[in-house]
N, C-alpha and C positions, 0 to 999 in steps of 0.2 A: 745430643750425645755424639761424642766423636767415636768413629769407626777407624781402627787400624787393621791394615790386611795385609798378611804374608803370607808366603807359599809354604814354608818349611820349617820343621821344627827347629832347627839350626837358626832361621832367622826371627823365630819367635822367643826362643829360649830367654835372653837376657830381658826382653820386655817384660815376658812372665815373672822373672826372677824380682823385678823392679813393683810388679802390681801389688796393690793392697786391696782387701776387701772383695778376693775374688768368688766368683760363683761361676760353676762352669755348666756348659750346655752342649748338646751334640743337636744340630739342628739341618736335617735333610743331609745329615753324614758329614756335616763341617764341625768340627771341634772349635768352640769358643768360648769365651769368658768375659763377662762384665767386670769391671775394676775401677778402682780409682789408679790414675797414672800421675802421680805427683798431686797437681791442683785439678785434675780434668777428671771427669766420668767419662768411662770409655768402656767401649768393647772390642775386644781384640779376638781377630777370626783367623785360623789357618786354614787357608783356602785349600791348599793341594796346588800342585804345580800345573801351570798351562793356562789357556785364555778361559776354557768352559768353566774350570774351576774357579778362577777367578771371578768371573762373572756371577756364576752362582752364589760366592760369598758376599760379592757386593749388594746383590738382591736379597741376601737373607739380612744382611746390616740394616739396610734400609726398611723392608718389609717387615721384619720381627722386632728389630730392636729399636726401630725409629731413629736410626743414625740421621742426623742434620750435617754431617760433615764428613769425610772420609779420605783417609790417607793410605795410599797404597805405598808400602817399604819393602827394602829386602836387596836383595845383591843384582848385578847387571854387568854384563862385559861393557867395557867402555873405551874410549880413545884417550882418555886421561891416565893419569897415576894411579895404581893399584890403591884402594882405600877412599879414593876422592869421592865426597858426597856429590850426587847430581840430583838439583833441583829442576824438574822438568817445566817446561811452560807449555808444551803439547807432547801428545802420544799418538803413535798410529800403528793400525795393523799391517805389517809389512807383507803378510801372506794372504790377506783377502784379495781375491783375484777375480775381478769382473771385467775384465779387460774385451772377453769375448762380446759383452753387450755393448761395449763402447764407453765403459768407466776406466778410469785411471787406477793402475795398481795402488791397493789399500784402500780404495774408496767403496765405502757401503753405499747403495743408492738411497738408502732410508736417511741419510744424513746429508747435509750440505757439503761436508768436507771429510776428506781423508783422515783430517786430523780432528782429535778431541782437545780442546782448550782446557787446560787446568784452570780452576777458579783463580781470578786475580788476586781477590783478598785473601783467601786462605793461603797462596803461594807466597804473597808479600808479608804475611804475619812469619810464615816458616823462614823466610830469608831474613827478616829481622832477627829473628831467634838465633839463626846460624851466624850472622854477623856478631850479634852481643856476645856469643859464647866462642867465638874466635875458631870456629869450624872450618877446615878448607872444602870449599864448596865450588862449583861451577853451575851455571844454569844451562840447559841442554835439553833438546827434545829427545824424546826415547821412541823408539819402535818395539812393538811386541810380535811375537809370533809362536807357533807350537813346534820349536825347534831348539834344541841347545847347539847354540851355534860355538863350535871350535873348528872354524875354517877360514883362514885369513882372507881368502877370496870372497867368500859369502858375507863375511864382516864387513869388507871395503865395500861391496856392491849395495848393502843395506844403508849404511851410513852416507853413502855418495847418493844414491838414488831417493832417499827420503829426508837427507840433511839433518841428520840425527848424532848424537854423540854417544848413545847408551843403546844396547839391545838386550832384551830378555823376554819374558814368557807370559806376562800378566797384565802389565799396567794398562794398554789400551782397552782390554776388555773391561776392566774397574772404569776406566773413562768413559765407554760407550755405555755402561749401564747407568752411572751417576748422571750422563748427559741425558739420557732419554728419561730419567726421573728427576730430572731438575733439582740434583743435589750437588753441592760445592764438593770438588775433589782435589786431590794434590797428591804428586808423585814425589817419591824421596828414595833415592837408591844409591848404594854404594859400590864402586868399582871393584871386582873380585877378580877380573881377567880381561885379556884383550879380546875375547872373543877368537882366539886361534890356538888355545892350548888347555885342555881339561884339567891338567895337573895344577896351572896355577889358581884354577878356580877353589882346590881344595887345598891349596897352599895358604892362600891370602882370604878365605873365608871368614875365619874367627876373627880377625882385625877389622874386616869390612862391616861385618855384623856389628861387632861394637861401636864403628862410626856412626851409623844409620840409627841405631837405637839411643845413642847419646843424642843425637839429634832430635829424636822423636821424643824423648824424654824431657829434654831442654824446652821444647816447645810447649810440652804440657806444665810445664811451671808457670808458663805466663797466662 
């Protein structure tokens, strides 16, 4: 079963409207529903905002619903044009800090790298679907942390230090859980703002949500 995880009601709304045969659950406080998305049996989980919430949702998807593929989707700050879909190659936690013990910023010593690599096969299938449907997208690395970044200096630092094109609050946590559980995962985000202006987030949220939702649904047709 495919699991689709997003943080907020606004990010789930269009997916839920398109879903058929919905059966709703609340597991460990996480609202979710099984459904048919186009031609794909799926479970959709509203994780809540932040890395702990996202990790909890990923664990529920895998342990309770037996998901064998996970897509984390939603909005992100990005260095690309508003509305651009970002398909991640890898994700990193920019605020995981064990430098005092000799590790690089972002590196959890339980893992070999600070970066969690998205599954190549699942990402390739998403890329093929994006190309087939003429979706404007870029391949980019994405950084996650427990802060709504709305400061140009901080955004510039994160993008430079970690060589990423997008910044948000959940995907690296999903990546860590999936990596540990050996479950393939992919990250699909749409740019809602530039990481320097909260007003942009609310201005462009609706269009960005439509873009990543269309991408998810087109993938589920295949």
